[in-house]
C-alpha positions in Angstrom: -3.7 -10.0 0.5 -1.3 -12.8 -0.3 -0.6 -13.7 -3.9 -2.7 -16.4 -5.5 -1.2 -18.5 -8.3 -3.1 -17.7 -11.4 -4.2 -20.5 -13.8 -2.5 -19.6 -17.2 -5.6 -20.8 -19.1 -7.8 -18.4 -17.1 -5.4 -15.5 -17.9 -5.3 -16.5 -21.6 -9.1 -16.7 -21.7 -9.6 -13.4 -20.0 -7.1 -11.4 -22.2 -8.6 -12.9 -25.3 -12.1 -11.7 -24.1 -10.7 -8.3 -23.1 -9.4 -7.7 -26.6 -12.7 -8.7 -28.1 -14.6 -6.3 -25.7 -12.2 -3.4 -26.4 -11.9 -3.9 -30.2 -8.1 -4.3 -30.2 -6.1 -6.8 -32.1 -6.1 -10.3 -30.5 -3.4 -11.2 -28.0 -0.1 -12.7 -29.3 2.1 -15.1 -27.3 5.2 -13.3 -26.2 7.9 -13.9 -23.5 5.7 -16.5 -21.8 2.8 -14.2 -21.6 0.7 -12.2 -24.1 1.2 -9.0 -26.0 -1.7 -6.8 -27.2 -0.9 -4.1 -29.7 -3.5 -1.8 -28.3 -2.6 1.3 -30.3 -4.2 3.9 -28.0 -2.4 7.2 -27.5 -1.6 6.5 -23.8 -1.4 2.7 -24.1 0.4 1.5 -27.2 1.2 -2.0 -26.0 0.2 -4.1 -23.0 1.9 -7.3 -21.9 -0.1 -9.7 -19.6 1.6 -12.5 -17.6 0.1 -15.2 -15.4 2.9 -14.6 -13.0 6.4 -13.1 -12.6 9.0 -14.9 -14.7 12.6 -14.4 -15.8 11.3 -13.8 -19.4 9.0 -11.0 -18.0 12.0 -9.5 -16.1 14.2 -9.6 -19.3 11.4 -7.9 -21.3 10.9 -5.1 -18.7 14.6 -4.5 -18.5 14.7 -3.6 -22.2 11.7 -1.3 -22.3 12.5 2.4 -21.7 9.5 4.1 -23.3 6.2 5.2 -21.7 2.8 4.0 -22.8 3.8 0.3 -22.6 2.2 -1.5 -19.8 3.3 -4.7 -18.1 0.6 -6.5 -16.1 1.0 -9.7 -14.1 -0.9 -11.8 -11.6 1.3 -10.8 -8.7 1.5 -8.5 -5.7 2.7 -5.0 -6.1 5.7 -5.8 -3.8 6.7 -8.7 -6.1 6.4 -6.5 -9.2 8.5 -3.8 -7.5 11.2 -6.3 -6.8 11.1 -7.7 -10.3 11.3 -4.5 -12.4 13.8 -1.7 -12.7 13.3 1.4 -10.7 12.0 3.4 -13.7 8.8 1.4 -13.6 5.9 2.8 -11.5 3.8 0.1 -9.8 0.1 0.8 -9.5 -2.3 -0.5 -6.8 -3.5 -4.0 -7.8 -6.8 -5.0 -9.4 -8.4 -8.4 -8.8 -8.8 -11.0 -11.5 -12.1 -12.7 -10.4 -14.1 -15.8 -11.4 -17.7 -16.8 -10.9 -18.1 -20.6 -11.2 -21.9 -20.7 -11.2 -24.9 -18.4 -11.6 -24.6 -15.2 -9.8 -26.6 -14.7 -6.6 -29.4 -12.1 -6.3 -31.9 -10.6 -8.7 -31.8 -7.8 -11.3 -34.6 -5.8 -9.7 -34.3 -2.0 -10.2 -35.9 1.1 -8.7 -39.1 2.3 -10.4 -38.6 4.4 -13.5 -35.3 2.8 -14.7 -35.3 0.9 -18.0 -32.9 -1.7 -19.4 -31.7 -1.4 -23.0 -29.8 -4.2 -24.7 -27.7 -4.1 -27.9 -25.6 -6.8 -29.5 -22.9 -5.3 -31.7 -21.2 -8.7 -32.2 -19.1 -10.0 -30.5 -20.0 -7.6 -27.7 -23.4 -7.5 -25.9 -24.0 -4.1 -24.2 -26.5 -3.6 -21.4 -27.5 0.0 -20.5 -29.8 1.1 -17.7 -31.5 4.4 -18.4 -32.7 6.7 -15.7 -36.3 8.0 -15.6 -35.1 11.2 -17.5 -33.6 9.0 -20.3 -30.0 9.6 -19.4 -27.5 6.8 -19.0 -27.3 5.5 -15.4 -25.2 2.3 -15.7 -23.6 0.2 -18.4 -21.7 -3.0 -18.9 -20.4 -5.3 -21.6 -19.9 -9.0 -22.0 -18.2 -11.2 -24.6 -17.9 -15.0 -24.7 -14.8 -17.1 -25.1 -15.6 -20.8 -25.2 -17.7 -21.5 -22.0 -16.6 -18.3 -20.3 -18.4 -15.0 -20.2 -15.9 -12.1 -19.9 -17.5 -9.0 -18.4 -15.9 -5.6 -19.0 -16.3 -1.8 -18.3 -19.1 -2.2 -15.7 -19.9 1.3 -14.6 -22.7 3.0 -12.6 -22.7 6.8 -12.8 -22.2 8.6 -9.5 -25.7 10.0 -9.1 -27.2 6.6 -9.5 -25.0 4.5 -7.2 -26.3 2.3 -4.3 -29.6 1.6 -6.1 -28.8 -1.9 -7.2 -28.0 -0.9 -10.8 -24.6 -2.6 -10.9 -26.2 -5.8 -9.8 -28.9 -5.4 -12.4 -26.3 -4.8 -15.2 -24.4 -7.9 -14.2 -27.5 -10.1 -14.0 -28.7 -8.9 -17.3 -25.4 -9.6 -19.0 -25.2 -13.0 -17.4 -28.6 -13.9 -18.8 -27.4 -13.1 -22.3 -24.2 -15.0 -21.8 -25.9 -18.1 -20.3 -28.4 -18.2 -23.2 -25.4 -18.6 -25.5 -23.9 -21.4 -23.5 -21.6 -19.7 -21.0 -21.0 -21.5 -17.7 -18.5 -19.3 -15.8 -17.6 -15.7 -15.6 -14.3 -13.8 -15.7 -13.4 -10.1 -15.0 -10.8 -7.8 -13.5 -12.2 -5.6 -10.8 -11.0 -2.5 -8.9 -11.0 -2.6 -5.1 -14.4 -0.9 -5.1 -15.9 -3.2 -7.7 -14.6 -6.3 -5.9 -17.2 -5.7 -3.2 -20.1 -5.8 -5.6 -18.8 -8.9 -7.3 -18.2 -10.8 -4.1 -21.7 -10.0 -3.1 -22.8 -11.7 -6.3 -20.9 -14.8 -5.6 -17.6 -14.1 -7.3 -14.2 -15.0 -5.9 -10.7 -13.6 -6.4 -8.6 -15.8 -8.7 -5.5 -13.7 -8.4 -4.2 -10.2 -7.8 -3.5 -8.3 -11.0 -0.8 -5.6 -10.9 0.1 -3.0 -13.5 3.5 -1.4 -14.0 4.2 1.5 -16.3 7.0 3.9 -17.1 5.8 7.5 -16.3 5.9 9.8 -19.3 8.3 12.7 -19.2 7.1 15.8 -17.5 
């Protein structure tokens, strides 16, 4: 897939929502992109850029430690060419946008139940299986008129039953009631198929680079 130029405002909105959903410190403007001091054992810091720039290259050239991620709306090939050889380039994700109400319904198989909690600023939708175990889950936060969806997951034994669609539609209902008008998320290659079926479109590729830890 060819690179799509990312809108810096979209990227800024998404990373702000991501930090809210994950409970990390908010993003800080840095080197023409954003720095998030995540503080997790295997992700101390992440940098997010709307595209490859000389400032991003200068930053990456100075980083020598693992657990610092550099992410940009760019192809893996472009990231490989921009960063020193010590950086490992991962397969891309997909920054996606939904400009209207998602298509489809949130119908579920018999016996499944939706549970909604709102530990502000995050709304969480869980779908429980007939035996009461967690079958699917997702989260949404709101930034201005954007709903940012995060950590959408259907457990293996419950896939291909429409649960992912039901989670997304339930989250959308919550966000739209609060005034959201559009949606943003970053998807894996597998997740992209679900979201496109719901009316989402790819805004840009989203590629991650990391320095492998010592063996």
